[in-house]
VOGU-3710 file (C-alpha; in Angstrom, 3 decimals, decimal comma):
1> mgidvggaav> -15,902/-12,196/-31,236  -19,179/-12,476/-29,202  -20,079/-15,060/-26,467  -21,687/-18,378/-27,686  -24,087/-19,110/-24,779  -26,955/-20,809/-26,440  -29,327/-18,031/-26,164  -28,935/-17,325/-22,401  -30,617/-14,124/-21,531  -27,694/-12,028/-20,305
11> gaafnelfta> -25,281/-13,390/-22,905  -27,742/-12,620/-25,704  -28,257/-9,051/-24,448  -24,604/-8,590/-24,250  -23,896/-9,853/-27,827  -26,566/-7,666/-29,166  -24,979/-4,565/-27,410  -21,496/-5,383/-28,579  -22,540/-5,769/-31,960  -24,455/-2,606/-32,059
21> vrevvqtika> -21,475/-0,714/-30,658  -19,115/-2,033/-33,273  -21,489/-1,176/-36,076  -22,299/2,269/-34,964  -18,685/3,143/-34,147  -17,666/2,687/-37,825  -20,529/4,831/-39,213  -21,166/7,625/-36,785  -18,129/9,685/-36,238  -19,806/12,130/-33,862
31> fglqlkkien> -19,881/9,872/-30,880  -16,787/7,877/-31,828  -14,899/8,635/-28,419  -17,749/7,665/-26,269  -18,478/4,613/-28,245  -14,845/3,488/-28,198  -14,905/3,764/-24,321  -18,014/1,623/-24,190  -16,412/-0,919/-26,674  -13,363/-1,099/-24,373
41> tlgriepiir> -15,513/-1,653/-21,313  -17,478/-4,318/-23,039  -14,320/-6,123/-23,818  -13,134/-6,115/-20,331  -16,305/-7,550/-18,866  -16,934/-10,212/-21,634  -15,169/-13,008/-19,572  -17,491/-12,211/-16,620  -20,601/-12,648/-18,764  -19,264/-15,788/-20,181
51> dwdefnnrld> -18,585/-17,281/-16,732  -21,959/-16,285/-15,425  -23,863/-17,659/-18,383  -21,864/-20,881/-18,414  -22,413/-21,458/-14,787  -26,266/-20,772/-15,069  -26,573/-23,011/-18,164  -25,026/-25,805/-16,143  -27,696/-25,290/-13,438  -30,355/-24,825/-16,212
61> rnpkemrpik> -31,534/-21,448/-14,513  -31,939/-17,789/-15,118  -31,792/-16,271/-11,673  -33,647/-12,946/-11,045  -30,350/-11,485/-9,733  -29,300/-11,227/-13,312  -32,336/-9,278/-14,461  -30,904/-5,750/-13,550  -27,818/-6,644/-15,611  -29,768/-7,632/-18,601
71> ellnkgkglv> -31,911/-4,414/-18,341  -28,831/-2,494/-18,142  -27,389/-4,074/-21,364  -30,544/-3,525/-23,159  -30,690/0,166/-22,086  -27,214/0,540/-23,511  -28,135/-1,140/-26,824  -31,128/1,466/-27,118  -28,689/4,410/-26,451  -26,151/3,104/-28,987
81> qkcssihrfn> -28,798/2,631/-31,651  -30,236/6,060/-31,158  -26,879/7,581/-32,179  -27,686/7,083/-35,837  -30,842/9,124/-35,529  -29,351/12,262/-34,169  -28,436/14,964/-36,873  -24,831/15,815/-36,870  -25,716/19,665/-36,774  -28,005/19,324/-33,752
91> mrkkythskk> -25,384/20,293/-31,225  -27,694/20,373/-28,214  -28,908/16,733/-28,894  -25,479/15,675/-29,542  -24,148/17,097/-26,203  -27,145/15,492/-24,229  -26,659/12,114/-25,931  -22,934/12,158/-25,344  -23,473/12,811/-21,722  -25,947/9,873/-21,700
101> lkafdaellg> -23,432/7,532/-23,327  -20,785/8,579/-20,912  -23,183/7,920/-17,858  -24,033/4,517/-19,307  -20,299/3,650/-19,613  -19,642/4,752/-16,062  -22,677/2,817/-14,801  -21,552/-0,307/-16,686  -17,864/-0,055/-15,493  -19,047/0,736/-11,976
111> dfnlyiglld> -21,363/-2,312/-11,750  -18,585/-4,656/-13,011  -15,382/-3,225/-11,509  -15,442/-4,998/-8,303  -16,596/-8,384/-10,098  -13,454/-8,181/-12,045  -11,279/-8,186/-8,959  -13,377/-10,996/-7,471  -13,029/-13,251/-10,503  -9,280/-12,568/-10,648
121> arnngetlye> -8,995/-13,940/-7,128  -10,747/-17,227/-8,238  -8,480/-18,061/-11,191  -6,727/-20,721/-9,287  -9,050/-23,424/-10,204  -11,833/-22,583/-7,636  -15,371/-23,352/-8,369  -17,426/-20,297/-9,458  -19,812/-19,459/-6,601  -23,462/-18,953/-7,233
131> vremrtefdr> -24,332/-15,470/-8,383  -25,996/-14,535/-5,208  -22,988/-15,550/-3,126  -20,836/-13,581/-5,435  -23,054/-10,547/-4,830  -22,644/-11,094/-1,054  -18,870/-10,999/-1,396  -19,321/-8,007/-3,572  -21,245/-6,268/-0,730  -18,494/-7,235/1,672
141> lissrkangv> -15,758/-5,846/-0,661  -17,659/-2,546/-0,916  -18,171/-2,428/2,971  -14,432/-3,013/3,340  -13,744/-0,098/0,968  -16,270/1,993/2,671  -14,471/1,443/6,105  -11,422/2,817/4,616  -12,938/5,919/3,375  -13,871/4,988/-0,256
151> vlqsgfgasg> -17,065/6,764/-1,301  -18,803/5,686/-4,431  -19,902/8,600/-6,645  -23,442/9,372/-6,852  -25,314/7,927/-9,745  -23,133/5,541/-11,566  -21,087/3,580/-8,883  -17,732/4,899/-9,828  -15,456/5,110/-6,910  -13,909/8,424/-5,653
161> nlavpdapdf> -15,332/11,844/-4,946  -13,351/13,962/-7,403  -16,020/13,786/-10,174  -16,753/17,085/-11,833  -19,597/18,743/-10,191  -22,714/19,519/-12,323  -22,650/22,799/-14,166  -25,456/25,186/-13,899  -28,151/25,001/-16,703  -27,698/28,552/-17,690
171> vvgsvveasl> -24,506/30,651/-17,882  -24,616/34,114/-19,279  -22,909/35,198/-22,218  -20,061/36,131/-24,429  -17,443/36,303/-21,720  -17,920/32,766/-20,720  -18,297/31,431/-24,242  -15,051/33,095/-25,366  -13,161/31,719/-22,307  -14,624/28,201/-23,121
181> rklreqllee> -13,452/28,352/-26,611  -9,872/29,504/-25,681  -9,437/26,952/-22,873  -10,754/24,132/-25,148  -8,328/25,127/-27,795  -5,454/25,326/-25,345  -6,282/21,828/-23,650  -6,437/20,119/-27,038  -3,136/21,572/-28,074  -0,008/19,519/-27,892
191> gvsvivvtap> 2,731/20,727/-25,481  0,402/22,607/-23,088  0,719/21,310/-19,509  -0,453/23,868/-16,997  -3,019/26,738/-17,417  -4,091/29,187/-14,754  -7,461/30,869/-14,926  -7,423/33,851/-12,711  -9,993/36,463/-11,739  -11,186/38,201/-8,687
201> ggcgkttllk> -13,469/36,220/-6,254  -17,046/35,923/-7,468  -16,190/36,259/-11,173  -17,226/32,609/-11,833  -13,971/30,761/-12,239  -15,393/27,516/-10,831  -18,516/27,581/-12,887  -16,328/28,268/-16,058  -14,258/25,049/-15,271  -17,443/23,020/-14,539
211> klchdidieg> -18,808/24,049/-17,950  -15,345/23,346/-19,563  -15,169/19,868/-18,036  -18,693/19,023/-19,270  -17,811/20,120/-22,745  -18,328/17,412/-25,304  -14,713/17,479/-26,693  -13,150/17,737/-23,334  -15,316/15,291/-21,517  -14,972/12,765/-24,357
221> kfnimfvpvs> -11,106/12,941/-24,392  -9,917/13,291/-20,758  -10,100/11,267/-17,619  -10,982/14,259/-15,449  -10,415/14,778/-11,737  -11,788/17,885/-10,023  -9,940/18,721/-6,928  -11,157/21,707/-4,513  -7,755/22,900/-3,022  -8,798/25,891/-0,817
231> kkptltdivr> -6,510/27,727/1,624  -4,751/24,914/3,530  -4,279/21,978/1,181  -2,682/18,715/2,166  -0,755/17,029/-0,634  -0,949/13,611/0,907  -4,774/13,762/1,289  -5,127/14,968/-2,322  -3,127/12,171/-3,741  -4,943/9,606/-1,527
241> kmiqhngldv> -8,307/10,863/-3,073  -6,904/10,721/-6,512  -5,894/7,154/-6,151  -9,261/6,322/-4,554  -11,157/8,153/-7,351  -9,444/5,639/-9,826  -10,671/2,618/-7,946  -7,309/1,554/-6,609  -6,172/0,599/-3,154  -4,874/3,477/-1,298
251> peivteddav> -1,435/2,984/0,284  -0,047/4,312/3,441  1,367/7,842/2,355  3,430/9,479/5,166  5,382/12,250/3,518  4,942/14,672/0,687  7,861/12,875/-1,134  5,762/9,624/-0,846  2,843/11,548/-2,185  4,759/12,760/-5,366
261> rylqqlliki> 5,992/9,222/-5,960  2,595/7,610/-5,692  1,062/10,308/-7,851  3,593/9,789/-10,632  3,025/5,954/-10,479  -0,916/6,725/-10,624  -0,465/8,941/-13,668  1,534/6,316/-15,458  -1,038/3,533/-14,573  -3,980/5,540/-15,871
271> gqnpvllvld> -2,193/7,186/-18,643  -3,654/5,174/-21,463  -6,258/7,913/-21,657  -5,390/11,602/-21,433  -5,705/12,993/-17,990  -7,056/16,438/-16,920  -6,415/17,509/-13,388  -8,307/20,634/-12,202  -6,977/22,322/-9,009  -9,720/24,562/-7,973
281> dvwtdsqsii> -9,363/27,671/-5,655  -5,711/27,571/-5,206  -4,280/30,354/-2,789  -1,081/32,192/-3,467  0,788/30,401/-0,689  0,212/26,992/-2,445  2,342/27,581/-5,496  4,815/24,865/-4,294  2,083/22,297/-4,165  1,049/23,059/-7,726
291> ekfvfkkikh> 4,684/22,392/-8,887  4,556/18,940/-7,180  1,715/18,023/-9,602  3,665/18,785/-12,760  5,303/15,823/-14,519  6,211/17,278/-18,061  7,501/13,745/-19,127  4,014/12,281/-18,942  2,287/12,835/-22,198  -1,362/14,028/-22,605
301> ykivvtsrye> -1,400/15,067/-18,872  -2,907/18,622/-18,339  -3,438/20,626/-15,263  -5,945/23,666/-15,086  -5,713/25,873/-11,875  -8,334/28,410/-10,791  -7,082/31,181/-8,387  -7,637/34,815/-7,476  -3,871/35,086/-7,974  -1,455/34,860/-10,911
311> fpnvdlvhhl> 1,467/32,430/-10,519  4,552/33,954/-12,142  6,129/30,386/-13,032  3,228/29,439/-15,181  3,336/30,655/-18,711  -0,319/30,155/-19,807  -2,617/32,453/-17,708  -6,182/33,110/-18,773  -7,880/36,117/-17,263  -11,560/35,823/-16,892
321> nplpheeale> -13,100/39,260/-17,091  -16,350/40,534/-15,419  -19,528/40,502/-17,374  -20,257/43,444/-19,777  -23,182/45,511/-18,751  -25,815/44,014/-21,091  -24,912/40,520/-19,983  -24,883/41,725/-16,301  -28,441/42,937/-16,818  -29,492/39,629/-18,189
331> lfhrsvtvdg> -28,082/37,605/-15,254  -29,657/40,125/-12,895  -32,975/39,812/-14,519  -32,891/36,069/-14,409  -32,121/36,152/-10,782  -34,481/38,871/-9,577  -37,560/37,473/-11,379  -39,571/34,206/-10,676  -40,553/32,196/-13,730  -39,583/35,262/-15,734
341> rrlvapddel> -41,984/37,544/-14,112  -41,098/40,699/-12,171  -42,777/40,656/-8,767  -42,498/44,378/-8,647  -41,807/46,694/-11,606  -39,271/49,448/-10,814  -38,149/51,418/-13,901  -35,334/50,306/-16,020  -33,182/53,206/-14,993  -33,197/51,913/-11,355
351> wdkivkrckg> -32,364/48,372/-12,521  -29,510/49,814/-14,605  -27,908/51,778/-11,716  -28,071/48,783/-9,328  -26,500/46,492/-11,953  -23,726/48,870/-12,558  -22,858/48,862/-8,828  -22,375/45,191/-8,991  -19,340/45,710/-11,379  -20,232/42,642/-13,576
361> lplaltvvak> -19,489/40,051/-10,847  -21,903/37,245/-11,192  -21,906/36,426/-7,439  -22,586/40,063/-6,427  -25,342/40,253/-9,082  -27,142/37,153/-8,043  -26,946/37,769/-4,323  -28,108/41,460/-4,713  -30,845/40,462/-7,221  -32,382/37,705/-4,749
371> slrgkdrsfw> -32,367/40,206/-1,987  -34,649/42,435/-4,073  -37,119/39,720/-4,990  -40,646/40,793/-4,175  -39,564/44,145/-2,648  -41,222/47,432/-3,334  -39,689/50,359/-5,089  -38,649/52,118/-1,984  -36,648/49,087/-0,799  -34,888/49,108/-4,311
381> etkllnlshl> -34,116/52,759/-3,944  -32,632/52,199/-0,455  -30,495/49,347/-1,884  -29,190/51,574/-4,558  -28,364/54,294/-1,938  -26,576/51,656/0,135  -24,586/50,598/-2,835  -23,808/54,149/-3,907  -21,895/54,581/-0,733  -19,321/52,063/-2,057
391> gldsdildcl> -16,250/53,629/-3,888  -15,467/52,599/-7,329  -12,721/50,341/-6,170  -14,665/48,785/-3,294  -14,371/44,815/-3,514  -17,070/42,313/-3,907  -17,164/41,631/-0,009  -18,522/45,320/0,502  -21,149/44,711/-2,035  -22,203/41,412/-0,543
401> rkslddldgn> -22,255/42,971/2,982  -24,594/45,533/1,952  -26,989/42,812/0,742  -26,427/40,907/4,060  -27,477/44,139/5,899  -30,671/44,148/4,067  -31,505/40,813/6,003  -31,794/42,791/9,346  -35,555/42,654/8,745  -35,202/38,779/8,806
411> tsikerfmdl> -32,733/38,242/11,612  -33,137/34,525/11,671  -31,885/34,165/8,106  -28,834/36,445/8,752  -28,077/34,437/11,848  -28,248/31,062/10,023  -25,979/32,621/7,398  -23,312/33,438/9,960  -23,580/30,075/11,451  -22,384/28,382/8,204
421> gsfpedrkip> -18,985/29,913/8,914  -18,510/27,246/11,552  -17,616/24,814/9,035  -14,295/24,478/6,885  -13,991/25,998/3,498  -15,006/23,966/0,476  -16,552/21,149/2,455  -20,259/19,928/2,166  -22,041/20,791/5,431  -24,404/17,981/6,421
431> atalidmwve> -27,918/19,273/6,953  -28,193/16,989/9,830  -25,365/18,822/11,561  -27,087/22,201/10,909  -30,297/20,707/12,188  -28,563/19,693/15,458  -27,040/23,041/15,901  -30,148/25,058/15,067  -32,664/23,063/17,051  -30,615/23,799/20,167
441> lyrqdfdgtl> -29,619/27,367/19,495  -32,918/28,524/18,414  -35,375/26,200/20,130  -36,674/24,845/17,051  -38,844/21,665/16,435  -37,003/18,325/17,257  -37,263/16,856/13,738  -35,698/19,898/12,071  -38,504/21,028/9,560  -37,864/24,626/10,453
451> aindlhelfy> -34,003/24,112/10,037  -34,565/22,812/6,490  -36,867/25,650/5,661  -34,051/28,088/6,889  -31,550/26,279/4,617  -33,969/26,627/1,680  -34,290/30,218/2,425  -30,530/30,642/2,311  -30,612/28,769/-1,025  -33,380/31,053/-2,414
461> rnladlvitr> -31,314/34,113/-1,617  -28,169/32,602/-3,089  -26,277/32,828/0,212  -25,701/28,948/0,061  -26,220/26,126/-2,227  -28,346/23,108/-1,404  -26,857/19,698/-2,586  -29,019/16,543/-2,305  -26,812/13,513/-2,994  -29,653/10,822/-3,053
471> rdsnededkc> -33,313/11,068/-3,689  -35,436/9,026/-1,238  -39,282/9,017/-1,583  -39,721/8,924/2,107  -37,123/11,340/3,302  -39,330/14,298/3,824  -42,212/12,351/5,497  -39,741/10,614/7,857  -38,004/13,904/8,603  -34,741/12,276/7,441
481> ysshyatqhd> -32,311/14,643/5,807  -29,119/12,545/5,591  -28,782/13,181/1,900  -29,043/17,061/2,170  -25,885/19,217/2,296  -25,173/22,861/2,254  -22,277/24,455/0,310  -21,005/27,993/0,351  -18,861/30,122/-2,033  -15,665/30,858/-0,287
491> llrelaimec> -16,424/34,765/-0,407  -19,668/34,219/1,226  -17,955/32,072/3,840  -15,372/34,931/4,359  -18,156/37,377/4,808  -19,804/35,229/7,384  -16,669/34,953/9,369  -16,047/38,632/9,167  -19,584/39,287/10,514  -18,966/36,833/13,478
501> nqgdvenrkr> -15,685/38,542/14,250  -17,177/41,920/14,910  -16,620/43,300/18,396  -14,501/42,067/21,356  -13,812/38,528/21,506  -15,311/38,119/25,003  -18,657/39,501/23,774  -19,129/37,795/20,436  -22,214/35,689/19,992  -20,243/33,278/17,807
511> livdlttnnf> -16,589/32,233/18,279  -14,733/30,838/15,296  -11,093/29,753/15,679  -8,987/28,221/12,950  -5,703/26,979/14,282  -2,541/26,225/12,294  -0,267/23,787/14,288  -0,464/25,122/17,794  -0,574/28,862/16,847  -3,334/30,044/19,222
521> pdwwskqkqp> -4,585/33,599/18,962  -3,142/36,099/21,285  -6,374/36,167/23,464  -5,957/32,384/24,225  -3,035/30,644/25,855  -1,955/29,128/29,117  -1,603/32,581/30,493  -4,759/34,035/29,162  -7,950/31,951/29,666  -10,762/34,334/29,068
531> tlsahlvsis> -14,424/33,867/29,900  -16,397/34,097/26,682  -20,071/34,714/26,248  -20,334/32,918/22,848  -23,304/30,642/22,321  -21,700/28,890/19,235  -18,102/27,931/19,226  -16,372/26,351/16,401  -12,641/25,240/16,559  -10,701/23,815/13,578
541> tdgrfsppwp> -7,290/22,301/13,772  -4,992/20,907/11,146  -3,047/17,590/11,107  0,072/19,391/12,894  -1,998/20,314/15,940  -1,012/18,528/19,185  -2,622/18,571/22,561  -2,852/19,724/25,336  -5,368/22,419/24,888  -5,180/25,690/26,866
551> dlqlpeaeal> -7,963/26,163/29,271  -11,210/28,080/27,958  -14,219/29,324/29,920  -17,443/28,663/27,875  -20,261/29,236/30,422  -22,806/30,174/27,725  -21,871/27,926/24,954  -24,808/25,782/23,705  -23,185/24,372/20,583  -19,547/23,337/19,953
561> vlnfetnqtk> -18,366/22,384/16,581  -14,929/20,629/16,409  -13,359/20,145/12,980  -10,030/18,520/12,582  -7,464/16,632/10,606  -5,177/14,054/12,158  -1,495/13,447/11,971  0,245/9,942/11,668  -1,032/9,066/15,130  -4,676/9,076/13,881
571> tyalpdfiek> -5,946/10,298/17,303  -7,942/13,325/18,423  -8,456/14,351/22,094  -11,439/16,416/22,970  -10,642/19,436/24,952  -10,771/19,206/28,712  -12,753/22,455/28,895  -15,861/20,654/27,473  -16,431/19,115/30,910  -16,997/22,673/32,326
581> adklkalivt> -19,407/23,896/29,655  -22,565/23,421/31,672  -25,107/24,759/29,103  -23,555/22,779/26,141  -26,341/21,038/24,280  -24,970/20,248/20,873  -21,661/18,684/20,039  -20,548/18,112/16,401  -17,118/16,465/15,972  -15,929/15,933/12,407
591> nysffpaelr> -12,701/14,328/11,185  -11,801/15,582/7,584  -8,774/13,319/7,329  -8,803/10,370/4,849  -8,769/7,745/7,666  -10,834/7,550/10,812  -9,317/8,885/13,989  -9,533/7,424/17,442  -11,388/9,706/19,700  -9,946/10,261/23,122
601> nfhmvgsslr> -11,189/12,067/26,178  -14,821/11,195/25,226  -15,543/10,764/28,948  -15,367/14,451/29,178  -18,687/15,243/27,522  -21,173/16,600/30,019  -24,575/15,462/30,872  -26,223/18,465/29,568  -25,683/17,448/26,002  -28,973/16,721/24,012
611> rirlervmvs> -27,339/16,029/20,578  -24,056/14,453/19,622  -22,884/14,017/15,985  -19,572/12,081/15,305  -18,063/11,688/11,921  -15,140/9,376/10,721  -14,065/8,570/14,454  -13,503/5,447/16,408  -15,450/5,206/19,560  -16,887/2,015/20,957
621> fqsmgklrlh> -20,510/1,357/22,015  -18,908/-0,176/25,132  -17,152/3,019/26,202  -20,307/4,940/25,663  -22,205/2,651/28,037  -20,083/3,957/30,815  -21,134/7,637/30,256  -24,012/9,493/31,911  -25,776/11,358/29,064  -29,115/11,629/30,814
631> slqkmtffmc> -30,162/14,590/28,629  -29,242/13,153/25,349  -32,059/12,957/22,728  -30,258/12,346/19,449  -26,976/10,349/18,731  -25,506/10,317/15,261  -22,554/8,143/13,980  -21,422/8,754/10,460  -18,615/6,691/8,873  -17,535/5,774/12,384
641> eigqastsnd> -15,980/2,701/13,776  -18,072/1,862/16,800  -16,896/-1,579/17,481  -18,775/-4,695/18,383  -21,900/-4,231/20,474  -21,284/-4,799/24,125  -23,771/-7,180/25,926  -22,241/-6,675/29,401  -24,895/-5,654/31,936  -22,439/-3,222/33,646
651> akisdampnl> -22,224/-1,097/30,497  -25,750/-0,629/29,219  -26,397/2,023/26,586  -29,911/2,308/28,203  -28,252/3,465/31,489  -26,017/5,813/29,685  -28,641/7,667/27,687  -32,163/6,572/29,007  -33,857/9,532/27,220  -32,521/8,964/23,689
661> meldidycnd> -35,329/9,738/21,057  -33,317/9,259/17,926  -30,251/6,854/16,870  -28,791/7,388/13,518  -26,045/5,222/12,417  -24,815/5,545/8,708  -21,824/3,854/6,954  -20,527/2,211/10,125  -19,218/-0,884/8,546  -17,786/-2,703/11,612
671> lvtlpdgice> -21,210/-2,692/13,047  -22,671/-6,259/13,178  -25,637/-6,036/15,561  -26,975/-3,574/18,130  -26,390/-3,880/21,895  -29,414/-5,268/23,636  -29,509/-2,124/25,783  -30,629/0,012/22,938  -34,110/-1,664/22,832  -34,573/-0,835/26,559
681> ikplkklsit> -34,582/2,890/25,834  -38,302/3,635/26,197  -38,442/7,148/24,538  -36,633/5,908/21,371  -38,763/7,148/18,426  -36,404/6,829/15,392  -33,952/4,220/14,767  -31,851/4,636/11,533  -29,189/2,081/10,673  -28,252/2,561/6,996
691> nchnfstlpe> -25,460/1,716/4,668  -23,933/-0,590/7,244  -22,981/-3,451/5,093  -21,830/-5,881/7,760  -25,026/-5,292/9,916  -26,719/-8,655/9,929  -28,968/-8,886/12,893  -31,494/-6,699/14,719  -31,899/-7,990/18,386  -34,957/-9,741/19,132
701> qlgqstslev> -35,586/-7,415/22,036  -36,488/-4,704/19,415  -40,155/-5,375/20,399  -39,436/-3,594/23,686  -38,943/-0,283/21,911  -42,602/0,330/21,930  -42,271/4,110/21,138  -40,680/3,549/17,681  -42,306/5,513/15,068  -39,690/5,321/12,202
711> vrlnsctnll> -37,352/2,398/11,559  -34,860/2,845/8,601  -32,644/-0,061/7,616  -31,932/0,870/3,951  -28,834/-0,585/2,317  -27,820/-2,948/5,070  -27,094/-5,412/2,532  -26,218/-8,318/4,885  -29,413/-8,006/7,061  -30,938/-11,477/6,967
721> qlpisigtlq> -34,270/-10,900/8,615  -36,549/-8,788/10,783  -37,146/-9,976/14,344  -40,512/-11,650/15,165  -41,034/-9,157/17,898  -41,471/-6,316/15,452  -45,203/-6,988/15,587  -45,383/-5,309/18,978  -44,261/-1,883/17,555  -47,832/-0,457/17,614
731> klislnisdc> -46,545/3,131/17,000  -44,518/2,315/13,998  -45,538/4,514/11,041  -42,741/4,107/8,649  -40,480/1,098/7,787  -37,613/1,383/5,211  -35,861/-1,841/4,173  -34,889/-0,718/0,667  -31,767/-2,444/-0,741  -31,630/-4,955/1,943
741> lslstlpsqi> -30,273/-7,439/-0,566  -30,069/-10,484/1,781  -33,650/-10,053/3,035  -35,793/-12,961/1,559  -38,759/-12,971/3,881  -40,829/-10,772/6,152  -42,199/-12,169/9,499  -45,784/-12,858/9,700  -46,083/-10,660/12,679  -45,633/-7,588/10,430
751> gqlnnlkrin> -49,355/-7,697/9,971  -49,761/-6,548/13,602  -48,364/-3,196/12,912  -51,754/-1,397/12,941  -50,475/2,139/12,442  -47,929/1,373/9,724  -48,428/3,821/6,827  -45,396/3,562/4,719  -43,081/0,908/3,634  -40,145/1,168/1,272
761> mrgclrlsml> -38,780/-2,120/-0,024  -37,219/-1,106/-3,216  -34,233/-3,217/-4,161  -35,206/-6,137/-1,878  -33,994/-8,574/-4,668  -34,520/-11,827/-2,771  -37,986/-11,039/-1,580  -40,328/-13,244/-3,569  -43,424/-13,472/-1,360  -45,434/-11,445/1,265
771> prsivrlrnl> -46,893/-12,879/4,396  -50,590/-13,287/4,299  -50,961/-11,104/7,386  -49,924/-8,137/5,246  -53,611/-7,736/4,316  -54,326/-6,620/7,988  -52,309/-3,376/7,488  -55,501/-1,187/7,108  -53,621/2,156/7,644  -51,093/1,351/4,963
781> kkvicdkeie> -50,955/4,292/2,531  -47,797/3,936/0,454  -45,510/1,123/-0,613  -42,358/1,889/-2,695  -41,082/-1,068/-4,447  -39,629/-2,472/-7,769  -41,922/-3,792/-10,561  -41,239/-7,273/-9,540  -42,590/-6,698/-6,030  -45,495/-4,525/-7,280
791> ilweplkysl> -46,977/-7,791/-8,655  -47,192/-9,068/-5,129  -48,803/-5,903/-3,765  -51,428/-5,222/-6,760  -54,037/-7,920/-5,417  -53,946/-6,340/-1,958  -55,379/-2,928/-3,366  -58,856/-4,438/-3,184  -58,371/-5,001/0,772  -56,235/-1,995/1,401
801> nslnimvpee> -58,358/0,780/-0,107  -55,907/3,609/0,636  -52,882/1,856/-0,695  -50,691/3,743/-3,224  -47,937/1,503/-4,871  -45,059/3,663/-6,210  -42,541/2,126/-8,597  -39,677/4,658/-9,057  -38,042/5,013/-12,419  -35,044/2,836/-12,924
811> eanldwlcd> -31,764/4,446/-11,736  -28,138/3,310/-11,595  -27,825/-0,051/-9,970  -25,662/1,158/-7,186  -27,508/4,280/-6,054  -27,643/2,748/-2,604  -23,905/3,278/-2,341  -23,983/6,917/-2,974  -22,467/9,370/-0,468
//
């Protein structure tokens, strides 16, 4: 039954969509599963729509905050109605449209999930707040979840980070297709619970599973969670992520027995739809963990494992074979050519011989092919000669190493490739961390343009993958790369570490140490404290590690990467030897645990540091005010708890870091305002406070930061206003206030920003007018905004001759929450 709301806009749109779904689901069987899911979602949100419309009818209003909801419902109606026009034998269109329906359902559920919780809390006779106040509480709830490590999935607002990664557009051939058919049949069979897909590294196991999970039959039937397991899995963390992925509150999980109990409860709770759990890249030592995921009494629950190893206790094992020669040739051709064109034309016999040496392994084929792009015939012949020295049983690492050796003519790219080994396996590496490292190690430009170029070169050569989680029209212009990440195949990471470990430990240029508990390598102990010449040092510790650290002499170290997981104490102490590393310029500290950790010994950091990046740690602004970081130029906090700003005169940030040029604060949800001392740092050129949902006030002293060129405040949903003093920022070039949902006006002083060239105000839902002074922004070149705001800017194009107004295409409502 629909909602009788007397023609209210949102209610009418909802009724039309609900009616369309019910009609189409009875007549079009091809999309039945997806349409049933949408119908179920609509049934869940029907009471919310009714309450909204009844409330707005009482006030005789149609608030603009509701417009995105109406547009979303209308978009859904169009998708549903289009089902009837797609021919049942057009498999490509059916697959594409099914993905669109699934995306719409996820977007719809993502937009309304948290509202459901809010309305449940108000069922005790409370008066329904105005929609805008409800939106504010929605933002606060999101910020609370963010503070506890909840990350909303890119694109559709669905919580969790175990969504299936995108599959490549093109996958060669019969081997993959045959495997897909076989695995699809096995998953849809009754009684099958665990399948292991096994093959040597580089055969494409993960790619195969990505394609399988995006198959129309599998995607339509299962609630899928895709878990990268890697070499040292932690059952408690995996279960926390699974609970988080399903939008539930994460309990305190102390032991593995706790984890198994909560996992079983989760599977029962979500078991109304079949569940598929993918455990990707499981090592032989982790068989006991696999067994803890198996609950044979839970119906319609399937597990698929990918591994280089077979597990004897699993009955169903699928062997993925290398590519046959013809298909290997096809993949090689696609990888070595650009837009289908050969940049050189060696004869087919030479192609054939090189391809045979790659043994049908997709990873080897693409890496070798891309190392040959644009090279002359003599280079190809040398490559064949090098590959010919490999025995018939040489593994893929030897093949990859030969391609890496070919980079000797481009030393910088080989160096950057080896640097990627400083970060843990199967983790996204923030481009901003690489920039901080490379700028100092290789004396690159401050903004990181050369570093991003190097990352693209690695991607071009298939030595890494580039992942961009969120598109921002201003990112490249502002030299902001917070949405850029590198990922690396585990075999390529192994190769990078093997290359780094060549030679005596005292003379290595890079030192990569991976500690399990307190098992230090033989060369490093209380009795042995060597002096090392490494310029880049990476130390990773697991949750069982405990201080104290043995001493270490690092007189040449310029970049230190500390990767850690915490135990139940949720603390991490920086090693004392940092204090003596006199040449240290970049410090990158990353907590990979589920919860933030208190950072201790921070007073040990030295005055030589130029860049510090902290992720998921607790360290207060007040404590930093007591440091002496006079060389520090860039400071980054990501998902940190940095505490309330200190206004104490005896702990000023400006005294601690007087030469700071860039301050980046992202997803730090306990930040409410900035300490006044930040505005007293004269060299500060970039101020970026983004996705901080409790941040509400910029200090009036902001006008003292006269060197500012870029100010980014996007997705600070509780920010109420910009300070009047902003007009004194005469060097300001770029201002980003996108998705500042509480911002309703701009100060008239904004017209004094004579050098302002770019404004991004997309998603400023409450902004309904522009100050008259805006007409004085003679150098303004680009405005990014929504259609509603475009109307306000259009008349100004006659006065601002160079103005270009950009209205991006509509995307998911909650893109500003993406990780």
